[in-house]
C-alpha positions as CSV (number, residue, x, y, z in Angstrom):
1,X,-6.0,150.3,-120.2
2,X,-3.8,153.3,-119.3
3,X,-1.1,154.1,-116.8
4,X,-1.7,156.5,-113.9
5,X,0.6,159.3,-115.0
6,X,3.2,160.9,-112.7
7,X,2.7,158.4,-109.9
8,X,6.0,157.3,-108.5
9,X,6.9,153.6,-108.6
10,X,3.7,152.7,-110.5
11,X,4.2,150.5,-113.5
12,X,0.7,149.0,-113.9
13,X,-1.4,151.7,-112.4
14,X,-5.1,151.8,-113.4
15,X,-5.0,148.5,-115.4
16,X,-8.3,146.9,-114.9
17,X,-9.6,143.5,-115.9
18,X,-13.2,143.7,-117.0
19,X,-15.8,141.0,-117.8
20,X,-18.7,142.2,-120.1
21,X,-21.5,140.8,-122.0
22,X,-21.1,139.9,-125.5
23,X,-23.9,141.7,-127.3
24,X,-23.9,144.8,-125.2
25,X,-21.3,146.7,-123.2
26,X,-22.3,145.6,-119.7
27,X,-19.5,145.3,-117.2
28,X,-20.4,142.4,-114.9
29,X,-17.1,142.1,-112.9
30,X,-13.9,144.0,-112.6
31,X,-10.6,143.7,-110.9
32,X,-7.9,146.4,-110.4
33,X,-4.5,145.0,-111.2
34,X,-1.9,145.1,-108.4
35,X,0.4,142.9,-106.5
36,X,-1.6,142.6,-103.3
37,X,-4.3,140.2,-104.5
38,X,-4.3,136.7,-102.9
39,X,-2.2,134.3,-105.0
40,X,-4.4,131.4,-105.8
41,X,-2.3,130.5,-108.9
42,X,1.3,131.2,-109.6
43,X,0.7,133.0,-112.9
44,X,-1.0,136.5,-112.8
45,X,-3.6,136.0,-115.6
46,X,-5.2,132.7,-114.3
47,X,-5.1,134.1,-110.8
48,X,-7.1,137.2,-111.8
49,X,-9.7,135.0,-113.6
50,X,-10.0,132.8,-110.5
51,X,-10.5,135.8,-108.2
52,X,-13.2,137.3,-110.5
53,X,-15.0,134.0,-110.7
54,X,-14.9,133.3,-106.9
55,X,-15.7,136.8,-105.6
56,X,-17.9,138.3,-108.3
57,X,-19.2,136.0,-110.9
58,X,-20.1,132.8,-109.0
59,X,-22.5,134.7,-106.5
60,X,-24.4,135.9,-109.6
61,X,-25.2,132.3,-110.6
62,X,-27.0,131.3,-107.3
63,X,-30.7,131.1,-107.6
64,X,-31.2,133.0,-104.3
65,X,-29.2,136.0,-105.6
66,X,-31.9,138.2,-107.2
67,X,-30.8,141.1,-109.5
68,X,-33.6,143.2,-111.0
69,X,-36.1,140.6,-110.0
70,X,-34.3,137.5,-111.3
71,X,-31.0,135.7,-111.1
72,X,-28.5,137.4,-113.5
73,X,-27.1,134.1,-114.6
74,X,-29.6,131.2,-114.8
75,X,-26.7,128.9,-115.8
76,X,-23.0,129.3,-115.3
77,X,-21.7,131.6,-118.0
78,X,-19.1,131.1,-120.8
79,X,-16.2,133.6,-120.7
80,X,-13.7,134.4,-123.3
81,X,-10.1,135.6,-122.6
82,X,-6.9,136.3,-124.5
83,X,-3.6,134.4,-124.0
84,X,-2.4,136.3,-121.0
85,X,-5.0,134.5,-118.9
86,X,-4.4,131.0,-120.4
87,X,-2.9,128.0,-118.5
88,X,-3.7,124.6,-117.2
89,X,-4.6,125.9,-113.7
90,X,-7.5,128.0,-114.9
91,X,-8.7,125.3,-117.4
92,X,-8.9,122.8,-114.5
93,X,-10.6,125.4,-112.3
94,X,-13.2,126.0,-114.9
95,X,-13.7,122.3,-115.4
96,X,-14.2,121.7,-111.7
97,X,-16.5,124.7,-111.3
98,X,-18.5,123.8,-114.3
99,X,-18.4,127.1,-116.3
100,X,-17.5,127.6,-119.9
101,X,-14.1,129.0,-121.0
102,X,-12.4,129.9,-124.3
103,X,-9.1,131.5,-124.8
104,X,-6.0,131.7,-127.0
105,X,-3.2,129.7,-125.6
106,X,0.4,130.9,-125.2
107,X,3.0,128.8,-126.7
108,X,4.8,128.5,-123.3
109,X,1.5,127.3,-121.6
110,X,0.6,124.2,-123.6
111,X,-1.0,121.3,-121.7
112,X,1.5,119.7,-119.3
113,X,3.0,116.3,-120.0
114,X,2.3,116.6,-123.8
115,X,5.3,117.0,-126.1
116,X,5.3,120.3,-128.0
117,X,5.8,118.6,-131.4
118,X,2.1,117.5,-131.2
119,X,1.0,121.2,-131.3
120,X,1.7,124.2,-133.6
121,X,4.3,125.8,-131.4
122,X,6.7,127.4,-133.9
123,X,6.2,130.9,-135.2
124,X,6.6,131.0,-138.9
125,X,7.4,133.7,-141.4
126,X,4.2,134.8,-143.3
127,X,5.0,134.3,-146.9
128,X,3.2,132.7,-150.0
129,X,4.3,129.2,-148.9
130,X,3.1,129.4,-145.3
131,X,-0.2,131.2,-146.4
132,X,-1.0,128.4,-148.9
133,X,0.0,125.6,-146.6
134,X,-2.7,124.1,-144.5
135,X,-3.4,120.9,-142.6
136,X,-6.6,119.1,-143.6
137,X,-7.9,119.0,-140.0
138,X,-7.0,120.9,-136.8
139,X,-5.5,119.0,-133.9
140,X,-8.4,118.6,-131.4
141,X,-7.7,117.1,-128.1
142,X,-10.2,116.5,-125.3
143,X,-9.9,115.6,-121.6
144,X,-12.9,115.0,-119.3
145,X,-13.0,116.1,-115.6
146,X,-16.2,115.1,-113.9
147,X,-19.1,116.4,-116.0
148,X,-16.9,119.0,-117.8
149,X,-14.8,118.6,-120.9
150,X,-11.5,120.4,-121.5
151,X,-10.6,121.0,-125.2
152,X,-7.4,122.1,-127.0
153,X,-7.5,123.1,-130.7
154,X,-4.2,123.7,-132.5
155,X,-4.1,124.6,-136.2
156,X,-2.0,126.5,-138.7
157,X,-3.2,129.8,-140.0
158,X,-0.6,132.4,-141.1
159,X,1.3,131.2,-137.9
160,X,0.8,128.9,-135.0
161,X,-2.8,129.2,-133.6
162,X,-3.9,127.5,-130.4
163,X,-7.2,127.7,-128.5
164,X,-8.0,126.2,-125.1
165,X,-11.6,125.8,-124.1
166,X,-13.8,124.2,-121.4
167,X,-17.4,123.1,-121.9
168,X,-17.5,125.1,-125.2
169,X,-17.3,122.9,-128.3
170,X,-19.2,119.9,-129.5
171,X,-17.0,119.4,-132.5
172,X,-14.1,121.0,-134.4
173,X,-13.4,120.8,-138.2
174,X,-11.7,122.8,-140.8
175,X,-13.6,125.3,-143.0
176,X,-13.1,128.7,-144.6
177,X,-14.9,132.0,-144.1
178,X,-15.0,134.7,-146.8
179,X,-13.7,138.2,-145.9
180,X,-14.2,141.2,-148.1
181,X,-13.0,144.8,-148.1
182,X,-13.6,147.8,-150.4
183,X,-16.3,149.0,-152.7
184,X,-17.0,148.8,-156.4
185,X,-14.0,148.0,-158.6
186,X,-11.7,148.0,-155.6
187,X,-13.7,145.4,-153.7
188,X,-11.7,142.3,-152.9
189,X,-12.5,139.0,-151.3
190,X,-10.4,136.3,-149.8
191,X,-10.9,133.2,-147.6
192,X,-9.4,132.7,-144.1
193,X,-8.9,129.4,-142.3
194,X,-11.7,128.8,-139.7
195,X,-12.9,126.2,-137.3
196,X,-15.4,126.1,-134.5
197,X,-12.8,127.2,-131.8
198,X,-11.6,130.2,-133.7
199,X,-15.1,131.2,-134.8
200,X,-16.4,131.1,-131.2
201,X,-13.4,133.2,-130.0
202,X,-13.7,135.9,-132.6
203,X,-17.5,136.2,-132.1
204,X,-17.3,136.6,-128.2
205,X,-14.1,138.6,-127.7
206,X,-14.9,142.0,-129.2
207,X,-16.8,143.7,-126.4
208,X,-13.7,144.9,-124.5
209,X,-12.1,146.2,-127.7
210,X,-15.2,148.2,-128.5
211,X,-15.3,149.6,-125.0
212,X,-11.6,150.8,-125.1
213,X,-12.2,152.3,-128.6
214,X,-15.3,154.4,-127.3
215,X,-13.4,155.4,-124.2
216,X,-10.7,156.9,-126.4
217,X,-13.3,158.6,-128.5
218,X,-14.7,160.4,-125.4
219,X,-11.4,162.3,-125.4
220,X,-11.8,163.3,-121.8
221,X,-8.5,165.0,-120.8
222,X,-7.2,168.0,-119.1
223,X,-3.9,169.2,-117.6
224,X,-3.2,168.4,-114.0
225,X,-0.3,167.4,-111.8
226,X,-2.6,165.2,-109.7
227,X,-1.9,161.6,-110.7
228,X,-5.3,160.3,-109.5
229,X,-7.2,162.4,-112.0
230,X,-6.3,159.9,-114.8
231,X,-8.4,157.2,-113.0
232,X,-11.2,159.6,-112.3
233,X,-11.4,160.7,-116.0
234,X,-11.2,157.1,-117.2
235,X,-14.1,156.1,-114.9
236,X,-16.2,159.0,-116.2
237,X,-15.5,158.1,-119.8
238,X,-16.5,154.4,-119.0
239,X,-19.8,155.6,-117.5
240,X,-20.5,157.6,-120.7
241,X,-19.8,154.6,-122.9
242,X,-22.0,152.3,-120.8
243,X,-24.8,154.8,-120.8
244,X,-24.6,155.1,-124.6
245,X,-24.9,151.4,-124.8
246,X,-28.0,151.4,-122.6
247,X,-29.5,154.0,-124.9
248,X,-28.8,151.9,-128.0
249,X,-30.5,148.9,-126.3
250,X,-33.5,151.0,-125.4
251,X,-33.7,152.4,-129.0
252,X,-34.1,148.9,-130.5
253,X,-37.6,148.7,-128.9
254,X,-36.9,145.2,-127.4
255,X,-37.4,146.5,-123.9
256,X,-40.5,148.5,-124.5
257,X,-41.8,149.1,-128.1
258,X,-42.7,152.7,-127.4
259,X,-38.9,153.4,-126.9
260,X,-38.0,152.3,-130.4
261,X,-36.0,154.9,-132.4
262,X,-35.5,154.4,-136.1
263,X,-32.2,156.3,-136.3
264,X,-30.4,156.4,-132.9
265,X,-28.0,159.4,-132.5
266,X,-24.2,158.8,-133.0
267,X,-21.9,158.4,-130.0
268,X,-20.5,161.9,-130.6
269,X,-24.0,163.4,-130.7
270,X,-25.0,161.5,-127.5
């Protein structure tokens, strides 16, 4: 998120890994990034995912753990991450633990013991030739571990695109989605390459980006020499963002019909 300003020897201060719901901004687990966490895996991203799962998410899946009168997760959840958290270690962990996982895969973290020429591993220049060139079908590889299935999807968009997933996809095929921008005479439409792996990732990854955007819109700042004030202000802004999201959910009327609001106030007004 942001650095802690003016703190000596701090390079990753106040970076926090957050797991949220898909439809609403609901932080379910978080981990402050520093070098003192137990090293379950060699790479930092997969290690953070494993720590979050073992210490915070897995206890919420147990039937005897009651939150607001019921278990928070009746089944083990599906979690979406970006390529910083990718790797064979966390995929095998998800398969053994039985939870769902979808993430973009870094080009230096392809499945082990598989030659790279079988995947889209080269970054290409975006031009008319590469934009018009497509494979008829994405590369879709599966591996079963116990009752879980690990999946790897590789396809060519405007450059190399690779998705790794566990217990997430039933099939994968090439299709196209229509995108549009503008209005009236300036409205334009175009098609983008799509498959089930990419569609699932795009539909489940946006909550954290929305959270960061709203935190910036809070614009909570003041001058101070105290380095820890940055963390305090960031926490207050996050509390405001989550509170506004609670308000929007209540305003839909799904919780209680009498709470329904036809025109909820804007974030600025809230």
